[in-house]
N, CA, C and O atoms as CSV, one atom per row, in Angstrom:
chain,resi,resn,atom,element,x,y,z
A,1,UNK,N,N,-14.652,62.692,2.949
A,1,UNK,CA,C,-15.518,62.703,1.786
A,1,UNK,C,C,-16.130,61.327,1.551
A,1,UNK,O,O,-17.338,61.209,1.348
A,2,UNK,N,N,-15.287,60.274,1.578
A,2,UNK,CA,C,-15.821,58.936,1.322
A,2,UNK,C,C,-16.701,58.463,2.481
A,2,UNK,O,O,-17.548,57.590,2.292
A,3,UNK,N,N,-16.511,59.028,3.681
A,3,UNK,CA,C,-17.380,58.661,4.802
A,3,UNK,C,C,-18.816,59.090,4.547
A,3,UNK,O,O,-19.753,58.336,4.812
A,4,UNK,N,N,-18.988,60.301,4.033
A,4,UNK,CA,C,-20.332,60.782,3.703
A,4,UNK,C,C,-20.930,60.026,2.534
A,4,UNK,O,O,-22.125,59.729,2.517
A,5,UNK,N,N,-20.085,59.715,1.549
A,5,UNK,CA,C,-20.546,58.963,0.383
A,5,UNK,C,C,-20.931,57.537,0.791
A,5,UNK,O,O,-21.950,57.011,0.344
A,6,UNK,N,N,-20.118,56.926,1.631
A,6,UNK,CA,C,-20.426,55.571,2.105
A,6,UNK,C,C,-21.711,55.564,2.909
A,6,UNK,O,O,-22.514,54.637,2.807
A,7,UNK,N,N,-21.900,56.599,3.707
A,7,UNK,CA,C,-23.124,56.693,4.502
A,7,UNK,C,C,-24.337,56.845,3.574
A,7,UNK,O,O,-25.385,56.245,3.811
A,8,UNK,N,N,-24.183,57.651,2.515
A,8,UNK,CA,C,-25.275,57.861,1.559
A,8,UNK,C,C,-25.597,56.573,0.797
A,8,UNK,O,O,-26.766,56.231,0.624
A,9,UNK,N,N,-24.554,55.854,0.338
A,9,UNK,CA,C,-24.755,54.638,-0.450
A,9,UNK,C,C,-25.123,53.428,0.406
A,9,UNK,O,O,-25.731,52.482,-0.095
A,10,UNK,N,N,-24.771,53.444,1.669
A,10,UNK,CA,C,-25.062,52.312,2.549
A,10,UNK,C,C,-23.914,51.324,2.648
A,10,UNK,O,O,-23.999,50.363,3.414
A,11,UNK,N,N,-22.852,51.531,1.902
A,11,UNK,CA,C,-21.674,50.667,1.918
A,11,UNK,C,C,-20.572,51.425,1.182
A,11,UNK,O,O,-20.772,52.568,0.771
A,12,UNK,N,N,-19.421,50.800,1.017
A,12,UNK,CA,C,-18.342,51.476,0.296
A,12,UNK,C,C,-18.718,51.598,-1.188
A,12,UNK,O,O,-19.454,50.759,-1.706
A,13,UNK,N,N,-18.231,52.612,-1.859
A,13,UNK,CA,C,-18.581,52.793,-3.274
A,13,UNK,C,C,-18.219,51.591,-4.147
A,13,UNK,O,O,-18.963,51.259,-5.070
A,14,UNK,N,N,-17.096,50.937,-3.875
A,14,UNK,CA,C,-16.697,49.783,-4.670
A,14,UNK,C,C,-17.684,48.628,-4.508
A,14,UNK,O,O,-18.093,48.023,-5.499
A,15,UNK,N,N,-18.065,48.320,-3.285
A,15,UNK,CA,C,-19.023,47.231,-3.043
A,15,UNK,C,C,-20.376,47.542,-3.667
A,15,UNK,O,O,-21.008,46.666,-4.256
A,16,UNK,N,N,-20.820,48.788,-3.537
A,16,UNK,CA,C,-22.105,49.176,-4.137
A,16,UNK,C,C,-22.025,49.059,-5.655
A,16,UNK,O,O,-22.975,48.597,-6.287
A,17,UNK,N,N,-20.908,49.470,-6.247
A,17,UNK,CA,C,-20.734,49.357,-7.689
A,17,UNK,C,C,-20.772,47.917,-8.165
A,17,UNK,O,O,-21.416,47.610,-9.168
A,18,UNK,N,N,-20.086,47.028,-7.450
A,18,UNK,CA,C,-20.078,45.601,-7.817
A,18,UNK,C,C,-21.482,45.025,-7.674
A,18,UNK,O,O,-21.932,44.272,-8.537
A,19,UNK,N,N,-22.169,45.368,-6.606
A,19,UNK,CA,C,-23.529,44.880,-6.381
A,19,UNK,C,C,-24.462,45.355,-7.504
A,19,UNK,O,O,-25.277,44.580,-8.006
A,20,UNK,N,N,-24.341,46.622,-7.892
A,20,UNK,CA,C,-25.168,47.151,-8.983
A,20,UNK,C,C,-24.859,46.452,-10.302
A,20,UNK,O,O,-25.772,46.173,-11.080
A,21,UNK,N,N,-23.588,46.167,-10.566
A,21,UNK,CA,C,-23.224,45.442,-11.783
A,21,UNK,C,C,-23.847,44.042,-11.816
A,21,UNK,O,O,-24.380,43.618,-12.841
A,22,UNK,N,N,-23.776,43.334,-10.692
A,22,UNK,CA,C,-24.329,41.974,-10.628
A,22,UNK,C,C,-25.842,42.005,-10.816
A,22,UNK,O,O,-26.387,41.232,-11.604
A,23,UNK,N,N,-26.521,42.896,-10.094
A,23,UNK,CA,C,-27.980,42.986,-10.226
A,23,UNK,C,C,-28.380,43.415,-11.634
A,23,UNK,O,O,-29.362,42.907,-12.177
A,24,UNK,N,N,-27.637,44.336,-12.228
A,24,UNK,CA,C,-27.933,44.777,-13.590
A,24,UNK,C,C,-27.798,43.625,-14.571
A,24,UNK,O,O,-28.620,43.479,-15.475
A,25,UNK,N,N,-26.772,42.810,-14.402
A,25,UNK,CA,C,-26.579,41.663,-15.283
A,25,UNK,C,C,-27.732,40.674,-15.135
A,25,UNK,O,O,-28.246,40.169,-16.133
A,26,UNK,N,N,-28.141,40.394,-13.902
A,26,UNK,CA,C,-29.228,39.437,-13.664
A,26,UNK,C,C,-30.535,39.955,-14.257
A,26,UNK,O,O,-31.252,39.205,-14.919
A,27,UNK,N,N,-30.850,41.221,-14.028
A,27,UNK,CA,C,-32.080,41.799,-14.569
A,27,UNK,C,C,-32.033,41.805,-16.095
A,27,UNK,O,O,-33.038,41.502,-16.738
A,28,UNK,N,N,-30.890,42.143,-16.687
A,28,UNK,CA,C,-30.750,42.108,-18.140
A,28,UNK,C,C,-30.937,40.717,-18.701
A,28,UNK,O,O,-31.540,40.552,-19.761
A,29,UNK,N,N,-30.426,39.708,-18.005
A,29,UNK,CA,C,-30.578,38.323,-18.430
A,29,UNK,C,C,-32.049,37.905,-18.397
A,29,UNK,O,O,-32.540,37.273,-19.333
A,30,UNK,N,N,-32.741,38.254,-17.331
A,30,UNK,CA,C,-34.170,37.917,-17.213
A,30,UNK,C,C,-34.973,38.652,-18.291
A,30,UNK,O,O,-35.862,38.067,-18.909
A,31,UNK,N,N,-34.662,39.931,-18.517
A,31,UNK,CA,C,-35.373,40.691,-19.554
A,31,UNK,C,C,-35.135,40.085,-20.928
A,31,UNK,O,O,-36.055,40.032,-21.744
A,32,UNK,N,N,-33.924,39.630,-21.196
A,32,UNK,CA,C,-33.610,39.001,-22.473
A,32,UNK,C,C,-34.377,37.693,-22.626
A,32,UNK,O,O,-34.880,37.394,-23.710
A,33,UNK,N,N,-34.472,36.919,-21.564
A,33,UNK,CA,C,-35.213,35.655,-21.613
A,33,UNK,C,C,-36.699,35.900,-21.858
A,33,UNK,O,O,-37.357,35.096,-22.518
A,34,UNK,N,N,-37.230,37.002,-21.332
A,34,UNK,CA,C,-38.642,37.337,-21.534
A,34,UNK,C,C,-38.869,38.156,-22.803
A,34,UNK,O,O,-39.994,38.573,-23.080
A,35,UNK,N,N,-37.808,38.387,-23.572
A,35,UNK,CA,C,-37.851,39.171,-24.807
A,35,UNK,C,C,-38.402,40.580,-24.570
A,35,UNK,O,O,-39.242,41.070,-25.324
A,36,UNK,N,N,-37.919,41.206,-23.524
A,36,UNK,CA,C,-38.280,42.582,-23.195
A,36,UNK,C,C,-37.055,43.447,-23.440
A,36,UNK,O,O,-35.961,43.151,-22.958
A,37,UNK,N,N,-37.252,44.512,-24.191
A,37,UNK,CA,C,-36.157,45.433,-24.491
A,37,UNK,C,C,-36.363,46.735,-23.730
A,37,UNK,O,O,-37.502,47.136,-23.491
A,38,UNK,N,N,-35.281,47.399,-23.348
A,38,UNK,CA,C,-35.415,48.660,-22.593
A,38,UNK,C,C,-36.258,49.706,-23.305
A,38,UNK,O,O,-37.001,50.437,-22.651
A,39,UNK,N,N,-36.162,49.799,-24.639
A,39,UNK,CA,C,-36.960,50.791,-25.353
A,39,UNK,C,C,-38.442,50.474,-25.278
A,39,UNK,O,O,-39.268,51.385,-25.334
A,40,UNK,N,N,-38.805,49.175,-25.149
A,40,UNK,CA,C,-40.207,48.797,-24.990
A,40,UNK,C,C,-40.756,49.305,-23.654
A,40,UNK,O,O,-41.898,49.755,-23.571
A,41,UNK,N,N,-39.935,49.227,-22.623
A,41,UNK,CA,C,-40.349,49.732,-21.312
A,41,UNK,C,C,-40.525,51.243,-21.386
A,41,UNK,O,O,-41.483,51.794,-20.844
A,42,UNK,N,N,-39.589,51.908,-22.063
A,42,UNK,CA,C,-39.680,53.364,-22.217
A,42,UNK,C,C,-40.959,53.747,-22.974
A,42,UNK,O,O,-41.666,54.665,-22.557
A,43,UNK,N,N,-41.265,53.056,-24.082
A,43,UNK,CA,C,-42.482,53.354,-24.848
A,43,UNK,C,C,-43.732,53.075,-24.033
A,43,UNK,O,O,-44.689,53.848,-24.085
A,44,UNK,N,N,-43.738,51.977,-23.280
A,44,UNK,CA,C,-44.886,51.643,-22.452
A,44,UNK,C,C,-45.134,52.728,-21.404
A,44,UNK,O,O,-46.275,53.139,-21.193
A,45,UNK,N,N,-44.066,53.192,-20.745
A,45,UNK,CA,C,-44.202,54.228,-19.726
A,45,UNK,C,C,-44.688,55.533,-20.351
A,45,UNK,O,O,-45.539,56.216,-19.782
A,46,UNK,N,N,-44.151,55.878,-21.515
A,46,UNK,CA,C,-44.568,57.111,-22.187
A,46,UNK,C,C,-46.035,57.042,-22.611
A,46,UNK,O,O,-46.773,58.015,-22.459
A,47,UNK,N,N,-46.457,55.893,-23.144
A,47,UNK,CA,C,-47.853,55.724,-23.548
A,47,UNK,C,C,-48.782,55.761,-22.345
A,47,UNK,O,O,-49.890,56.291,-22.428
A,48,UNK,N,N,-48.334,55.201,-21.231
A,48,UNK,CA,C,-49.141,55.232,-20.011
A,48,UNK,C,C,-49.366,56.672,-19.550
A,48,UNK,O,O,-50.484,57.050,-19.202
A,49,UNK,N,N,-48.309,57.463,-19.550
A,49,UNK,CA,C,-48.431,58.864,-19.143
A,49,UNK,C,C,-49.341,59.620,-20.110
A,49,UNK,O,O,-50.168,60.425,-19.682
A,50,UNK,N,N,-49.193,59.365,-21.409
A,50,UNK,CA,C,-50.044,60.024,-22.406
A,50,UNK,C,C,-51.503,59.646,-22.216
A,50,UNK,O,O,-52.380,60.506,-22.303
A,51,UNK,N,N,-51.776,58.369,-21.955
A,51,UNK,CA,C,-53.166,57.934,-21.746
A,51,UNK,C,C,-53.770,58.587,-20.515
A,51,UNK,O,O,-54.915,59.035,-20.548
A,52,UNK,N,N,-53.015,58.642,-19.439
A,52,UNK,CA,C,-53.516,59.288,-18.219
A,52,UNK,C,C,-53.768,60.769,-18.473
A,52,UNK,O,O,-54.779,61.315,-18.032
A,53,UNK,N,N,-52.848,61.419,-19.183
A,53,UNK,CA,C,-52.980,62.840,-19.513
A,53,UNK,C,C,-54.225,63.072,-20.363
A,53,UNK,O,O,-55.017,63.971,-20.079
A,54,UNK,N,N,-54.396,62.258,-21.411
A,54,UNK,CA,C,-55.552,62.411,-22.292
A,54,UNK,C,C,-56.850,62.074,-21.582
A,54,UNK,O,O,-57.872,62.720,-21.812
A,55,UNK,N,N,-56.818,61.071,-20.726
A,55,UNK,CA,C,-58.008,60.700,-19.984
A,55,UNK,C,C,-58.436,61.826,-19.053
A,55,UNK,O,O,-59.629,62.067,-18.873
A,56,UNK,N,N,-57.482,62.501,-18.472
A,56,UNK,CA,C,-57.805,63.604,-17.575
A,56,UNK,C,C,-58.519,64.718,-18.293
A,56,UNK,O,O,-59.505,65.254,-17.786
A,57,UNK,N,N,-58.031,65.082,-19.489
A,57,UNK,CA,C,-58.686,66.141,-20.235
A,57,UNK,C,C,-59.986,65.659,-20.853
A,57,UNK,O,O,-60.908,66.454,-21.037
A,58,UNK,N,N,-60.082,64.381,-21.177
A,58,UNK,CA,C,-61.349,63.839,-21.672
A,58,UNK,C,C,-62.408,63.935,-20.581
A,58,UNK,O,O,-63.575,64.201,-20.866
A,59,UNK,N,N,-62.005,63.720,-19.339
A,59,UNK,CA,C,-62.938,63.848,-18.225
A,59,UNK,C,C,-63.490,65.269,-18.162
A,59,UNK,O,O,-64.692,65.467,-17.983
A,60,UNK,N,N,-62.601,66.265,-18.311
A,60,UNK,CA,C,-63.056,67.648,-18.252
A,60,UNK,C,C,-63.956,67.983,-19.437
A,60,UNK,O,O,-64.921,68.732,-19.287
A,61,UNK,N,N,-63.651,67.437,-20.611
A,61,UNK,CA,C,-64.500,67.673,-21.781
A,61,UNK,C,C,-65.877,67.064,-21.567
A,61,UNK,O,O,-66.889,67.687,-21.886
A,62,UNK,N,N,-65.921,65.833,-21.022
A,62,UNK,CA,C,-67.208,65.199,-20.739
A,62,UNK,C,C,-67.970,65.973,-19.675
A,62,UNK,O,O,-69.181,66.163,-19.789
A,63,UNK,N,N,-67.271,66.417,-18.650
A,63,UNK,CA,C,-67.927,67.181,-17.588
A,63,UNK,C,C,-68.500,68.479,-18.139
A,63,UNK,O,O,-69.584,68.897,-17.731
A,64,UNK,N,N,-67.792,69.120,-19.055
A,64,UNK,CA,C,-68.287,70.350,-19.669
A,64,UNK,C,C,-69.539,70.069,-20.489
A,64,UNK,O,O,-70.479,70.863,-20.466
A,65,UNK,N,N,-69.567,68.955,-21.210
A,65,UNK,CA,C,-70.764,68.582,-21.977
A,65,UNK,C,C,-71.952,68.368,-21.046
A,65,UNK,O,O,-73.056,68.825,-21.345
A,66,UNK,N,N,-71.745,67.679,-19.921
A,66,UNK,CA,C,-72.827,67.448,-18.976
A,66,UNK,C,C,-73.314,68.772,-18.384
A,66,UNK,O,O,-74.513,68.978,-18.199
A,67,UNK,N,N,-72.378,69.653,-18.096
A,67,UNK,CA,C,-72.726,70.961,-17.546
A,67,UNK,C,C,-73.584,71.753,-18.531
A,67,UNK,O,O,-74.594,72.338,-18.139
A,68,UNK,N,N,-73.197,71.774,-19.783
A,68,UNK,CA,C,-73.954,72.513,-20.799
A,68,UNK,C,C,-75.329,71.888,-21.002
A,68,UNK,O,O,-76.328,72.602,-21.095
A,69,UNK,N,N,-75.387,70.559,-21.072
A,69,UNK,CA,C,-76.676,69.885,-21.260
A,69,UNK,C,C,-77.615,70.172,-20.089
A,69,UNK,O,O,-78.800,70.439,-20.287
A,70,UNK,N,N,-77.085,70.115,-18.890
A,70,UNK,CA,C,-77.917,70.407,-17.722
A,70,UNK,C,C,-78.346,71.862,-17.680
A,70,UNK,O,O,-79.479,72.172,-17.312
A,71,UNK,N,N,-77.441,72.752,-18.054
A,71,UNK,CA,C,-77.755,74.182,-18.032
A,71,UNK,C,C,-78.840,74.525,-19.047
A,71,UNK,O,O,-79.607,75.464,-18.831
A,72,UNK,N,N,-78.918,73.785,-20.145
A,72,UNK,CA,C,-79.956,74.032,-21.139
A,72,UNK,C,C,-81.349,73.785,-20.570
A,72,UNK,O,O,-82.321,74.350,-21.071
A,73,UNK,N,N,-81.465,72.976,-19.564
A,73,UNK,CA,C,-82.745,72.704,-18.922
A,73,UNK,C,C,-82.930,73.577,-17.682
A,73,UNK,O,O,-83.987,74.178,-17.490
A,74,UNK,N,N,-81.902,73.640,-16.847
A,74,UNK,CA,C,-82.009,74.295,-15.547
A,74,UNK,C,C,-82.161,75.808,-15.672
A,74,UNK,O,O,-83.003,76.398,-14.995
A,75,UNK,N,N,-81.367,76.439,-16.518
A,75,UNK,CA,C,-81.398,77.907,-16.605
A,75,UNK,C,C,-82.745,78.413,-17.118
A,75,UNK,O,O,-83.295,79.332,-16.513
A,76,UNK,N,N,-83.312,77.866,-18.202
A,76,UNK,CA,C,-84.639,78.346,-18.609
A,76,UNK,C,C,-85.710,78.101,-17.537
A,76,UNK,O,O,-86.574,78.951,-17.319
A,77,UNK,N,N,-85.656,76.943,-16.869
A,77,UNK,CA,C,-86.622,76.687,-15.792
A,77,UNK,C,C,-86.458,77.691,-14.661
A,77,UNK,O,O,-87.447,78.160,-14.099
A,78,UNK,N,N,-85.227,78.021,-14.327
A,78,UNK,CA,C,-84.958,79.001,-13.281
A,78,UNK,C,C,-85.544,80.364,-13.668
A,78,UNK,O,O,-86.186,81.033,-12.858
A,79,UNK,N,N,-85.308,80.758,-14.923
A,79,UNK,CA,C,-85.822,82.060,-15.382
A,79,UNK,C,C,-87.346,82.062,-15.377
A,79,UNK,O,O,-87.958,83.037,-14.942
A,80,UNK,N,N,-87.965,80.992,-15.849
A,80,UNK,CA,C,-89.432,80.902,-15.844
A,80,UNK,C,C,-89.967,80.969,-14.425
A,80,UNK,O,O,-90.939,81.678,-14.163
A,81,UNK,N,N,-89.345,80.241,-13.503
A,81,UNK,CA,C,-89.790,80.264,-12.105
A,81,UNK,C,C,-89.651,81.656,-11.511
A,81,UNK,O,O,-90.540,82.113,-10.792
A,82,UNK,N,N,-88.550,82.335,-11.801
A,82,UNK,CA,C,-88.354,83.703,-11.282
A,82,UNK,C,C,-89.391,84.654,-11.859
A,82,UNK,O,O,-89.919,85.506,-11.144
A,83,UNK,N,N,-89.688,84.514,-13.154
A,83,UNK,CA,C,-90.699,85.376,-13.780
A,83,UNK,C,C,-92.078,85.110,-13.195
A,83,UNK,O,O,-92.842,86.045,-12.952
A,84,UNK,N,N,-92.400,83.842,-12.969
A,84,UNK,CA,C,-93.700,83.513,-12.371
A,84,UNK,C,C,-93.800,84.032,-10.941
A,84,UNK,O,O,-94.842,84.543,-10.530
A,85,UNK,N,N,-92.733,83.902,-10.201
A,85,UNK,CA,C,-92.721,84.400,-8.835
A,85,UNK,C,C,-92.847,85.921,-8.822
A,85,UNK,O,O,-93.568,86.475,-7.993
A,86,UNK,N,N,-92.162,86.591,-9.724
A,86,UNK,CA,C,-92.230,88.044,-9.826
A,86,UNK,C,C,-93.638,88.475,-10.230
A,86,UNK,O,O,-94.161,89.449,-9.688
A,87,UNK,N,N,-94.258,87.768,-11.172
A,87,UNK,CA,C,-95.627,88.087,-11.594
A,87,UNK,C,C,-96.620,87.857,-10.468
A,87,UNK,O,O,-97.588,88.608,-10.352
A,88,UNK,N,N,-96.417,86.870,-9.656
A,88,UNK,CA,C,-97.304,86.594,-8.515
A,88,UNK,C,C,-97.235,87.689,-7.479
A,88,UNK,O,O,-98.261,88.016,-6.883
A,89,UNK,N,N,-96.102,88.261,-7.241
A,89,UNK,CA,C,-95.961,89.348,-6.275
A,89,UNK,C,C,-96.631,90.620,-6.792
A,89,UNK,O,O,-97.229,91.365,-6.017
A,90,UNK,N,N,-96.533,90.867,-8.086
A,90,UNK,CA,C,-97.147,92.079,-8.646
A,90,UNK,C,C,-98.661,92.012,-8.533
A,90,UNK,O,O,-99.301,93.034,-8.289
A,91,UNK,N,N,-99.240,90.853,-8.701
A,91,UNK,CA,C,-100.698,90.713,-8.588
A,91,UNK,C,C,-101.162,90.876,-7.147
A,91,UNK,O,O,-102.228,91.443,-6.907
A,92,UNK,N,N,-100.390,90.395,-6.190
A,92,UNK,CA,C,-100.765,90.496,-4.784
A,92,UNK,C,C,-100.772,91.953,-4.327
A,92,UNK,O,O,-101.590,92.330,-3.487
A,93,UNK,N,N,-99.884,92.765,-4.862
A,93,UNK,CA,C,-99.813,94.152,-4.461
A,93,UNK,C,C,-100.987,94.949,-5.008
A,93,UNK,O,O,-101.370,95.958,-4.415
A,94,UNK,N,N,-101.564,94.523,-6.117
A,94,UNK,CA,C,-102.674,95.279,-6.705
A,94,UNK,C,C,-103.941,95.098,-5.958
A,94,UNK,O,O,-104.965,95.671,-6.331
């Protein structure tokens, strides 16, 4: 059992645990010196995800506005062109 666990962790569980404790202490010390708190990192990450999420839907809302604005010009022109083309064919047959 510990052979598979050691293979997964890359070393014995005790050594990996001690290494993680030392690195955690060093990172905590640096974060304290920079006045960074874990909850600030959590809030920053959550706000980042929210901004990306909102930006994505804002893109679709803007794209829908552009689509509607363009359709207000293109669709009537298309209908007018089709009607003119249809009227031209009727005159040629007469």
